[in-house]
MIGU-470169 format. One record per residue: x, y, z of N, C-alpha, C, O, CB in turn; residue in three letters. Coordinates in steps of 0.2 Angstrom, whole numbers, plus 5000, padded with zeros to 4 digits. Glycine has a CB too. Example, Ala and Ser with C-alpha at 12.3 -4.5 7.8 and 13.67 -1.06 7.14 Angstrom:
// MIGU-470169
506649725039506249785039506649845039507149835042505749785045ALA;506449895035506849955036506450005039506750065040507049975029SER;
//
This chain:
// MIGU-470169
577856425281577756485279577156525276577056585276578256485275MET;576856475274576156475270575556495274575156545273575956395267GLU;575656445281575056465285575056545288574556585289575056395291LYS;575656565289575656625290575456685286575256735289575956625290GLN;575556675279575256725274574556705274574256755272575656725268LYS;574156655274573656645275573256705280572856745279573856595278THR;573556675285573456695293573256795291572756835291574456675299LEU;573956815290573956895288573256885282572656905284575056925284GLU;573356865278572756855274571956855275571456885272572956805271ASN;571856805280571256815281571056865286570456885287571056755283LEU;571656905290571556975295571557015289571057035287572256985302MET;571757015288571857075280571157085277570857135277572457045273GLU;570857035275570257015274569857035277569357065274570156975274ALA;569857025283569357035288569157105290568657135292569556995294PHE;569757125288569857215290569357245284568857285284570857245288ALA;569757205277569357265272568557265273568257315273569557265264GLY;568357175274567657175273567357205276566757235275567357115273GLU;567657215284567157255290567357325288566857355289567457245300SER;567757355285567757435282567257435278566857485278568357465278GLN;567057385274566657405266566057385271565557405268566857355258ALA;565857345276565057355278564857415282564257425281564957305282ASN;565457445286565357495289565157555284564657595284565857515294ARG;565657565279565557605272565057605271564657645273565857585265LYS;564857525267563857555264563157525268562657505267563557505255TYR;563557545275562857555279562857655280562457695278562857505290THR;563257665281563457745279563057785272562657825272564257755277ALA;563257745267563157765260562357755262561957805262563457695253TYR;562157685263561257685263561057745268560757795265560957605267ALA;561257755274560857815277560957855273560757905276560957825284LYS;561357885266561457955264560757925258560357955257562357975261LYS;560757865255560457855251559657855253559157875248560657785249ALA;559557845258558857865262558757915265558157925266558857825267GLU;559157965266559158015266558858055261558358085262559558025266ALA;559158045255558958085250558358035244558158045238559758095246GLU;558158005248557357965245557757935239557557955234556558015243GLY;558257875241558457855234558457755238558857715240559457895232LYS;557757755239557657675242558057625238558457585241556757645242THR;557957625231558357565229559057555230559257495229558257555224ASN;559257615231559957615232560257595238560857575238560057655230ALA;559757625243559957595249559857565252560057555258559957615252ALA;559357495248559157435249559857395248560057355253558457415243LYS;560057415241560757375239561257405243561757355243560957385231LEU;561457435246561957475249561957405255562457365256561857565251PHE;561257405260561057355266561257305265561657275269560457345268ARG;561057285258561257205257561857195256562057145259560957185251ALA;562257225252563057225251563157255259563657215261563357285245ALA;563057285262563357285268563057215273563357215279563157365271SER;562657185272562557135278563057065274563157015278561657125280ASP;563257075266563557015263564357045266564757005268563356995253ALA;564457085266565357095267565157085276565757095278565857205264GLU;564857075282564657055288564656985286564856955291564057095291THR;564456945281564656875281565156865281565556835285564456835277LEU;565256895275566356875272566756875278567056825280566856955267HIS;566656955282567156975289567156915295567556905299566757065293ALA;566556875296566556855300566656765300566756735304565956895302LEU;566656755294566856675292567656705292568056675296566556645283LYS;567956755287568756765288568856765296569256725297569056845284HIS;568756775300568856795306568956745309569456735312568556825308PHE;568256695310568156615311568656595308569156595312567456585309GLU;568856575301569456545298570156555300570556515299569456555291VAL;570256615304570856635305570756615313571356605315571056715304ALA;570256585317570356565323570456615328570856605333570956525324GLY;570056665328570056715331569556735337569656775341569956755326LYS;569056665337568556675341568656635348568656575346568056665337ILE;568756645352568756605357568356585361567756585359569056615359SER;568456565368567756575372567356635376567556685373567756525377ASP;567056645378566856705380567356745384567656795383566256695384THR;567356705391567856745395568556775392568856815395568056705400ALA;568856735385569256745382569256805377569756845377569156695380ALA;568656805374568556855371568256915373568156965369568356835368ASN;568056925380567956965383568657015386568757075387567556945387LEU;569156955388569657005389570057025384570457055386570056975394ALA;570157015377570357035372569957115371570157175370570156965366ASP;569257085372568857165369569057215376569057275374567757155368ALA;569057205381569457255387570057265384570157325382569557225395VAL;570457235382571157245381571057315375571257365376571557185378GLU;570757285370570657315364570257405364570257455361570257265360GLY;569957385370569457465372570057495376570157565376568557455378GLU;570357455380570757505384571157555381571257615383571257485388THR;571457495375571757545371571757585368572257615368571857545369HIS;571057585364570857645360570757715364570857775362570157625358GLU;570457695372570357735377570857785378570757845379570257705382TYR;571457745380572157765383572657785378573157835378572457705389LYS;572657755372573257755367572857805362572957865362573557675362GLU;572557765359572357785351571957835351572057875346572057715347MET;571457865355571057925355571457985356571458025352570457925359TYR;571857985362572058015363572858075358572958135359572157985367PRO;573058035354573458065350572958065344573258095340574158035350ASP;572458045342572158075338571658135339571358165335571858035336PHE;571658145346571358205347572058255348571958315346570858215353ILE;572458235350572958295351573058295341573158355340573858265358LYS;573058265336573358285329572758315328572958355323573558235323SER;572258315329571558335322571458425327571258475324570358255324ALA;571658425334571758465336572258545334572058605334571858435339ALA;572858505334573258545330573158545324573258605322573758515331GLU;572958505320572658545312571958575313571758595308572458475305GLU;571658595318571158645317570558595316570258625311571358695311GLY;570358535318569958505316569358495319569258435320570158475315ASN;568958525321568658525327568258495328567958495333568458565329LYS;567858455321567158415320567658335324567458305329566758395309ALA;568358325321568558285322568858265330568858205333568958285318ALA;568958335332568958305340568358295343568458245347569258365345VAL;567858305342567158315344567058205343566958165347566558395337MET;567358205335567058125335567558085339567358065344567058085327SER;568058085339568658055343568658075351568958035355569258095339PHE;568458135352568358115360567658075362567658035367568358195364THR;567058095359566358045359566857985359566857955365565658055352PHE;567057955355567257875353567557875360567257835363567857855346ALA;568257905363568557895368568357865373568457815375568757925368MET;567857935376567357915382566957875381566657865386566957955385LYS;566657825376566257775374566757725375566657675379565957785369ALA;567157735372567857665373567657635380567357585382568857685373GLU;567957695385568157685392567557645394567557585396568257765397GLU;567157685394566357655396566457565394566457515398565557715391VAL;566457555387566457485385567057445387567157385384566357475378HIS;567557465391568157425392567957415400568157365403568957475391ALA;567657455402567357445410566757405412566657385418567157515414ARG;566157405405565757365404565757285403565357245405565657385401LEU;566357275399566557215395567057175402567057115402567057245388TYR;567357235407567657205411567357165417567557115420568057235413LYS;566657215419566257185422565857135420565557105424565957225425GLU;565857115414565357055412565756995412565456945413564857065405ALA;566557005411567056955414566956945420566856885422567756965414LEU;566956975423566956965430566356915433566456865436566857035433GLU;565656935431565156905430564856865426564356835427564956935431ASN;565156855423565156785417564756715418564656685413565956755416LEU;564456695426564156655427563456685429563056645430564456615430ASP;563256755431562856775434562156755428562356775422562956855436ASN;561656725428561256715425560656755425560156745421561056675426THR;560756815429560256865429560256915423560756945422560456905435GLU;559756925419559656945412560057045412559857085416558756935410GLU;560357045410560657135411560257165405559957115402561757155410VAL;560157215402559857245397560357305396560457325401559157255398PHE;560757335391561157375391560657425386560157395384561857355389TYR;560857495384560657545381561157585378561557615381560257585386TYR;560957585371561657615365561357675364560857685361561857575357LEU;561957735366561557825362561757815355562357785353562057935366CYS;561357835351561357835344561657885343561757885337560757825340PRO;561957925345562257965342563257965343563657975338561858015344VAL;563557955351564157925351564257875353564857875355564457935352CYS;563857825354563957745355563957735363564157685365564757715351GLY;563857775367563857775375563357715375562957705370563657845380ASN;563657675381563157605383562857625390563357645394563457525383ILE;562257615391562257625399561757545400561557515396561757715401GLU;561657525408561357505410560657485411560357435412561657525413LYS;560557565410559857595413559857665407560357695405559857615422ALA;559257665406559057725402559257785406558857805410558257725399VAL;559657825405559757895409559457945405559357935399560457925410PRO;559258015410558958065409559258085401558858105396559158105416ASP;559758085400560258085395560958085396561158095401560158125391LYS;561358065389561858025387562358075392562458135392561958025379CYS;562758035398563258075400563858115396564058175397563658045405SER;564058085390564258105386564258165380564658205379564258065385ILE;563658155378563658205372562958225373562658255368563758175363CYS;562658215378561858235380561258235376560858285376561958305381GLY;561258185372560558175369560358135373560658085376560458155362VAL;559558145374559058135378559058045378559258005374558458175374PRO;558758035385558957935386558357935383558057885387559057895394GLY;557957955379557357915377557457905370557057875367556557955377ALA;557957905367558357875361558857845360559257825356558457915357LYS;558757835367559457755365559157695364558557685365559957725374PHE;559557645362559157605360559257535363559857525363559257605354ILE;558857475366558757455372559157375367558957355362557957455375LYS;559557355371559857285369559657215376559957155376560957305368TYR;
//
């Protein structure tokens, strides 16, 4: 029973540290926008520290497999998000009249569908050694394999996409 509790604790710690990472990144962006450079630097350092914690907890929990299994897990997770999770979130936000949340959830849902497709494609071509580049929309999270004229999800100019 102890091993199960430890696994649950590792996964709870992973979730908490992961959320803290993103929260502190958001706080850093806000501090930068307000010209509070020292606070922004502290938030960025803490965000990176939380990432270190989260990654170690995830590793110790045994949740990292080989690349093929990790890609399959990513396909499953992204598919759940765009088919099940976000449609329910969009419905609730619409019922409550929260247009900003509807837009945020809709952008994410559409991007997650693209992510699932790209993960599936990567899994199917896992042994391909030809280098592939990916381009991230900094507004909605859409990922393309070539720079588009504009984002197909949110309309941001392709020149703003980030290359990976």
